[in-house]
C-alpha positions as CSV (number, residue, x, y, z in Angstrom):
1,M,25.9,-4.1,-30.7
2,T,22.3,-3.7,-29.5
3,T,21.4,-1.6,-26.3
4,Y,20.5,-4.9,-24.7
5,D,24.0,-6.5,-25.7
6,V,25.7,-3.2,-24.1
7,T,23.7,-3.3,-20.9
8,T,24.2,-7.1,-20.6
9,A,27.9,-6.8,-21.0
10,K,27.9,-3.7,-18.3
11,I,26.1,-5.9,-15.9
12,R,28.5,-8.7,-16.2
13,E,31.3,-6.5,-15.2
14,L,29.5,-5.6,-11.8
15,P,30.5,-7.0,-8.6
16,E,27.9,-9.3,-6.9
17,T,26.5,-6.5,-4.6
18,L,26.0,-4.1,-7.5
19,A,24.5,-6.7,-9.8
20,Q,21.9,-7.2,-7.1
21,E,21.1,-3.4,-7.1
22,A,20.9,-3.6,-11.0
23,N,18.7,-6.6,-10.6
24,D,16.4,-4.5,-8.2
25,F,16.3,-1.6,-10.3
26,I,15.4,-3.8,-13.3
27,D,12.5,-5.2,-11.4
28,F,11.3,-1.7,-10.5
29,L,11.3,-0.9,-14.2
30,L,9.3,-3.9,-15.1
31,L,6.8,-3.1,-12.4
32,R,6.4,0.6,-13.4
33,H,5.7,-0.5,-17.1
34,N,2.8,-2.9,-15.9
35,N,0.1,-0.7,-15.5
36,T,-2.0,-2.6,-13.2
37,R,0.8,-3.6,-10.8
38,W,2.1,0.1,-10.8
39,Q,-1.2,1.2,-9.5
40,L,-1.3,-1.3,-6.9
41,W,2.2,-0.4,-5.9
42,T,1.4,3.2,-5.9
43,L,-1.8,2.6,-3.7
44,F,0.3,0.5,-1.4
45,S,3.1,2.9,-0.9
46,E,0.7,6.0,-0.1
47,T,-1.2,3.7,2.3
48,L,2.0,2.9,3.9
49,E,3.0,6.5,4.2
50,S,-0.3,7.4,5.6
51,A,-0.2,4.7,8.1
52,E,3.3,5.6,9.3
53,S,2.4,9.3,9.6
54,D,-0.6,8.5,11.6
55,L,1.3,6.2,13.9
56,A,3.7,9.0,15.0
57,D,0.4,10.9,16.6
58,Y,-0.6,7.7,18.3
59,L,1.3,7.8,21.8
60,P,0.4,11.5,22.2
61,N,-3.0,11.1,21.4
62,L,-3.3,8.0,23.6
63,E,-2.1,9.9,26.5
64,D,-4.3,12.9,26.0
65,Y,-7.2,10.5,25.7
66,E,-6.0,8.7,29.1
67,N,-5.6,12.1,30.8
68,R,-9.2,13.3,29.5
69,L,-10.5,10.0,31.0
70,A,-8.9,10.4,34.3
71,R,-10.3,14.1,34.5
72,G,-13.7,12.7,33.8
73,E,-14.1,14.8,30.7
74,I,-14.9,11.7,28.8
75,Q,-16.2,8.2,29.5
76,W,-14.8,5.0,28.1
């Protein structure tokens, strides 16, 4: 029996929710082995992390900016 056959048999034994999880992982493996798509995914995930980290400082920076405007330290 080949690795493919053993893996397929194991997947057939999984309940639907775990089969979906296995399917998602297979999609990930296929993506990772496609160099162009993997580079795009890496770039996207790095950009997303950067955007989310910068967003955490948005409100405090906005409040500081508004306070500096109110004190006349800067002009709009």
